[in-house]
C-alpha positions in Angstrom: 43.9 -11.7 10.8 45.3 -8.5 9.0 43.2 -6.7 6.8 43.6 -6.5 3.2 43.5 -3.9 0.7 40.4 -4.8 -0.6 38.4 -4.7 2.9 40.2 -1.3 3.6 38.6 -0.1 0.6 35.2 -1.6 1.2 35.4 -0.2 5.2 36.2 3.5 3.5 33.3 3.0 1.2 31.1 2.3 4.0 31.9 4.7 6.2 31.5 7.3 3.5 27.8 6.0 3.6 27.7 6.1 6.7 27.5 9.8 6.8 24.2 9.9 4.9 22.7 6.7 5.5 20.5 5.4 8.6 21.6 3.1 11.1 19.8 0.6 9.8 21.1 0.4 6.4 24.4 1.2 7.2 24.5 -1.7 8.9 22.8 -3.8 6.3 25.9 -2.2 4.0 28.2 -3.7 6.9 26.8 -7.3 6.5 27.1 -7.4 3.0 30.5 -6.7 3.0 31.5 -9.0 5.6 29.4 -11.9 4.1 31.4 -11.0 0.4 34.7 -10.6 2.4 34.0 -14.4 4.6 33.6 -15.9 1.3 36.6 -14.7 -0.3 38.9 -16.0 2.2 37.1 -19.2 2.2 37.1 -19.8 -1.5 39.8 -17.5 -2.8 41.9 -16.6 -0.3 44.6 -14.7 -2.9 42.4 -11.8 -3.6 43.6 -9.3 -1.6 43.1 -6.0 -3.9 40.6 -4.8 -5.1 41.6 -5.1 -8.9 42.2 -8.7 -8.7 38.2 -9.1 -8.2 36.5 -11.1 -11.7 33.2 -11.8 -12.5 34.0 -15.2 -13.1 34.7 -17.0 -10.9 35.0 -14.2 -7.7 31.4 -12.5 -8.1 29.4 -15.3 -10.1 30.4 -17.9 -7.6 29.2 -15.1 -4.5 25.9 -15.3 -6.0 25.7 -18.8 -5.8 27.1 -19.0 -2.3 23.8 -16.5 -1.6 21.5 -18.3 -3.4 22.2 -21.5 -1.0 22.8 -19.8 1.8 20.5 -20.6 4.8 18.8 -19.3 7.7 19.3 -19.8 11.4 16.1 -21.7 10.7 17.3 -23.8 7.7 15.1 -21.2 5.2 16.3 -19.8 2.4 17.0 -16.4 1.9 13.9 -14.7 0.1 14.0 -12.8 -3.1 13.6 -9.6 -1.9 16.7 -10.2 0.8 18.5 -11.6 -1.9 18.3 -8.5 -4.5 19.1 -6.0 -1.3 22.9 -7.5 -0.8 22.8 -7.9 -4.2 22.0 -4.2 -4.5 24.4 -3.4 -1.8 27.7 -4.9 -2.8 27.4 -3.5 -6.5 27.3 0.2 -5.0 30.4 -0.8 -2.7 32.3 -2.0 -5.5 31.4 0.7 -7.9 32.6 3.2 -5.2 35.7 1.1 -4.7 35.7 1.4 -8.7 35.8 5.2 -8.7 38.1 6.0 -5.8 40.4 3.3 -5.5 44.2 3.6 -6.3 43.6 0.0 -7.9 39.8 -0.8 -8.9 38.4 -3.2 -9.8 37.3 -4.2 -13.2 33.6 -2.5 -13.9 30.3 -4.1 -14.7 31.6 -6.9 -12.2 27.8 -7.0 -10.8 24.6 -6.6 -13.3 21.5 -5.0 -12.9 20.6 -8.7 -14.4 22.1 -10.3 -11.5 19.4 -8.8 -9.1 16.5 -11.5 -8.3 13.1 -10.4 -9.5 11.4 -9.9 -6.1 8.5 -12.8 -6.2 5.6 -11.1 -4.1 3.6 -13.4 -1.4 0.3 -14.4 -2.4 -2.8 -12.8 -0.3 -2.6 -14.3 3.5 -6.5 -12.7 4.9 -7.7 -14.8 7.7 -10.8 -16.6 6.3 -14.4 -15.0 7.7 -14.6 -17.9 10.1 -11.2 -17.2 11.8 -11.9 -13.0 11.4 -15.1 -13.5 12.9 -13.6 -15.7 16.2 -10.9 -13.6 16.8 -13.0 -10.1 17.0 -15.3 -11.6 19.3 -12.3 -12.6 21.4 -11.3 -9.2 21.4 -14.5 -7.7 21.6 -14.2 -9.8 25.5 -10.9 -9.1 26.2 -9.5 -5.6 28.3 -5.2 -5.8 27.9 -3.3 -3.4 26.3 -1.8 -5.8 23.8 -5.0 -7.1 22.7 -6.6 -3.8 22.4 -3.6 -2.7 20.3 -4.1 -6.0 17.7 -7.8 -4.8 17.5 -7.0 -1.7 16.9 -5.0 -2.8 13.6 -7.4 -5.2 13.0 -9.5 -2.3 12.5 -7.9 0.5 10.8 -5.3 -1.8 8.6 -1.9 -0.4 10.4 1.3 -2.2 10.0 2.4 -3.2 13.6 5.2 -0.7 14.0 2.7 2.3 12.8 0.8 1.1 15.3 3.1 0.9 17.9 4.3 4.7 16.9 0.8 6.0 17.5 0.8 9.1 19.6 -1.5 10.1 22.7 -3.4 12.4 21.0 -3.5 10.3 17.2 -7.5 10.9 17.3 -9.4 13.9 15.9 -12.7 15.4 15.4 -13.6 16.4 11.7 -16.6 17.4 13.4 -20.2 16.3 12.1 -19.5 12.5 14.2 -16.8 11.6 12.1 -13.4 10.6 13.0 -9.8 9.9 12.2 -6.8 8.2 13.6 -3.2 10.2 12.7 -1.4 7.2 11.4 2.6 7.9 11.8 5.1 7.3 8.9 5.4 3.5 8.9 7.1 3.1 5.6 8.5 6.3 3.3 5.5 8.5 2.5 2.9 6.3 4.3 2.1 9.1 7.0 -1.8 9.7 6.7 -5.3 9.8 8.6 -7.5 6.8 9.1 -11.7 7.0 9.3 -12.2 5.3 11.7 -15.9 3.6 13.8 -16.7 3.7 17.8 -15.2 0.9 18.8 -11.6 1.9 17.5 -12.4 5.1 19.4 -13.4 3.0 22.5 -9.9 1.3 21.9 -8.2 4.5 21.9 -9.5 5.6 24.5 -9.1 2.2 27.0 -5.7 2.5 25.5 -4.9 6.2 26.6 -5.8 5.2 30.2 -4.2 1.9 30.7 -1.2 4.3 29.5 -1.7 6.3 32.9 -1.6 3.0 34.7 1.5 2.1 33.3 5.2 2.0 35.2 6.4 4.8 33.8 4.6 4.9 30.2 6.6 6.4 27.5 6.5 10.3 26.8 5.0 10.3 23.1 3.8 7.2 22.6 0.6 5.9 23.1 1.6 2.4 23.8 3.7 2.4 26.8 7.4 0.8 26.0 9.5 0.6 29.3 12.0 -1.9 27.8 12.3 -0.5 24.6 10.5 -0.7 21.2 11.4 -4.1 19.7 10.3 -5.9 23.6 6.8 -3.9 22.8 6.6 -5.4 18.9 7.8 -8.4 20.1 5.5 -8.5 23.3 2.7 -8.1 20.5 3.6 -10.9 18.2 3.3 -13.1 21.5 -0.4 -11.6 22.0 -1.3 -12.2 18.6 -0.5 -16.3 18.7 -2.1 -16.3 22.2 -5.5 -14.6 21.1 -5.8 -17.0 18.1 -5.6 -19.8 20.1 -7.5 -18.8 22.3 -10.4 -18.1 19.2 -9.6 -21.7 18.3 -7.7 -20.9 14.9 -5.4 -23.4 13.6 -2.0 -22.9 12.7 0.8 -19.5 13.2 -0.4 -15.8 12.0 1.2 -12.7 11.7 0.2 -9.1 12.3 0.5 -8.2 9.1 -2.3 -10.6 8.2 -4.8 -8.2 10.1 -4.1 -5.7 7.6 -4.8 -7.9 4.3 -8.0 -8.8 6.2 -8.8 -5.3 6.4 -7.9 -4.7 2.8 -10.0 -7.7 1.7 -13.0 -6.8 3.8 -12.7 -3.3 3.0 -12.8 -4.0 -1.0 -15.2 -6.3 -0.5 -17.6 -3.9 1.0 -17.6 -1.9 -1.7 -14.4 0.8 -1.1 -12.9 1.6 -4.3 -9.4 1.2 -5.4 -8.1 4.6 -5.1 -10.0 4.9 -1.9 -8.2 1.4 -0.1 -4.7 2.9 -1.8 -5.6 5.9 0.6 -6.3 4.0 3.2 -3.2 1.5 3.4 -1.3 4.3 2.6 0.1 3.2 -0.6 1.6 4.7 -3.6 1.2 2.0 -6.2 -1.7 0.3 -7.1 0.1 -3.2 -7.5 0.9 -3.4 -4.0 -2.5 -2.7 -2.7 -3.7 -5.6 -5.3 -1.5 -8.1 -3.4 -3.1 -6.9 -0.4 -6.5 -8.0 -1.3 -8.2 -11.7 -2.2 -10.4 -11.8 -4.8 -12.7 -15.2 -4.5 -14.9 -16.9 -6.8 -17.7 -15.7 -4.4 -16.4 -12.0 -4.8 -16.6 -12.5 -8.5 -19.9 -13.9 -8.9 -21.0 -11.3 -6.7 -19.8 -8.4 -8.9 -20.8 -9.8 -12.0 -24.9 -10.4 -10.8 -24.4 -6.6 -8.9 -23.1 -5.2 -12.4 -25.7 -7.0 -15.1 -28.5 -6.1 -12.3 -27.7 -2.2 -11.7 -25.0 -1.1 -14.6 -23.3 1.7 -13.9 -23.5 3.1 -17.2 -27.3 2.5 -17.4 -28.3 5.9 -18.6 -31.7 6.8 -19.0 -33.0 8.2 -22.2 -35.4 11.2 -22.2 -39.0 10.4 -23.3 -38.9 11.8 -26.6 -36.8 9.6 -28.0 -39.7 7.0 -27.8 -42.4 8.9 -28.6 -43.5 12.4 -30.0 -46.2 14.7 -28.4 -49.6 14.2 -30.1 -50.3 17.6 -30.3 -48.1 20.3 -32.6 -47.8 23.4 -29.8 -44.9 25.7 -28.7 -44.4 23.2 -25.7 -44.1 20.3 -27.9 -41.7 21.7 -29.9 -39.7 22.9 -27.0 -39.8 19.4 -25.5 -38.4 18.0 -28.5 -35.4 20.4 -28.9 -34.5 19.9 -24.9 -34.6 16.3 -25.4 -32.2 16.2 -28.9 -30.0 18.2 -26.5 -29.9 16.0 -23.9 -29.6 13.3 -27.0 -26.3 15.4 -28.3 -24.8 15.9 -24.9 -24.9 12.4 -23.8 -22.8 11.8 -27.3 -20.9 14.7 -27.3 -19.8 13.0 -23.0 -18.9 9.8 -24.2 -16.3 10.9 -27.1 -12.5 11.5 -26.2 -11.6 15.4 -26.5 -11.2 16.7 -30.5 -12.6 17.8 -32.8 -15.9 15.7 -33.1 -16.8 16.8 -29.4 -16.2 20.1 -30.3 -18.6 20.5 -33.0 -21.3 18.6 -31.2 -20.7 21.7 -28.5 -21.5 23.7 -30.9 -24.4 22.3 -32.2 -26.0 22.1 -28.6 -25.3 25.9 -28.4 -26.8 26.3 -31.9 -29.9 24.6 -30.4 -30.1 26.7 -27.2 -30.1 29.8 -29.4 -33.2 28.0 -31.7 -35.1 27.2 -28.2 -34.7 31.3 -26.9 -36.1 32.4 -30.5 -38.9 30.1 -31.2 -40.0 31.2 -27.6 -40.4 34.5 -28.6 -41.8 34.5 -32.0 -44.5 31.5 -31.6 -47.5 32.3 -30.7 -49.7 30.5 -27.9 -48.0 29.3 -24.4 -44.4 30.1 -23.8 -42.0 27.6 -23.7 -40.2 26.2 -20.8 -37.2 27.4 -20.0 
């Protein structure tokens, strides 16, 4: 079938984008353009030029078709996938509007057309399933089972685990070790602390790598048939391990990452540290990964009530006055006054009041020094 002027204009912009985008992103643009062109041919065959495009009915009809689109499994597209397709077609139409001889009208797709991304609820394994799965992996010695166990102990993504380097372990001294996690997503490269179990798993994978036929250079996990086959094998091994451990239902590798995040949070790891462990740059994303149950709320509440972090012991001089009036007693009172003012100053925001309290504290320090020199008797403690 002969291509139309609109198809040629879209292809020209995609060829321009291919000079700077990676192949996977370029394929996404080609797929969106093909879907849009097919929609126009089926519904509006008279539209052949960019200038003939209208927001209503052409683009609004395509958005409705995208909403009703079903995958090969009969499931609708996720909001994130639909949003990516809308954004890519919007970029292509804006580029056609700038370069085409017969440009389409501006604003065919708007920012409000991009669906709001719906984040899934946390999916960590429950405590019982996690314990059964770890017990199964404790006795397993296969390469894929060891790799999955390493993912559970480090919170790595499946792609990050597949791309581990043979020398990924680093000795930090003092019995502390870290594993180098490569780029799984942009700016996600990191060093993750590991325990002795994770070190043993890496050593086992390095040994199995030497036994594998033709290990892939540069990677800890051999991939003689390619990366995609390795990832597919890891997913199948996880389902097999779940069935052997007596876990009902289908689980995916990313649930191991959610389980790691939830376990670290319950163990007392702070949110900033958990962000670094997971390779996140947004606290909102980290909060999506963790699950806080009612039992977690009660535990944190009672811990805060019994041992509050803000409780600061007050100096004894605040409650009782020494019985004697000697130089040492005067020095104790001055020192207690300085401590009280310091506590008050630290609780205030930076400003004039805080600066005034600082000057008062310095004046009291000067008074202590002078009192130690002019009062007779025992020297005041400095």
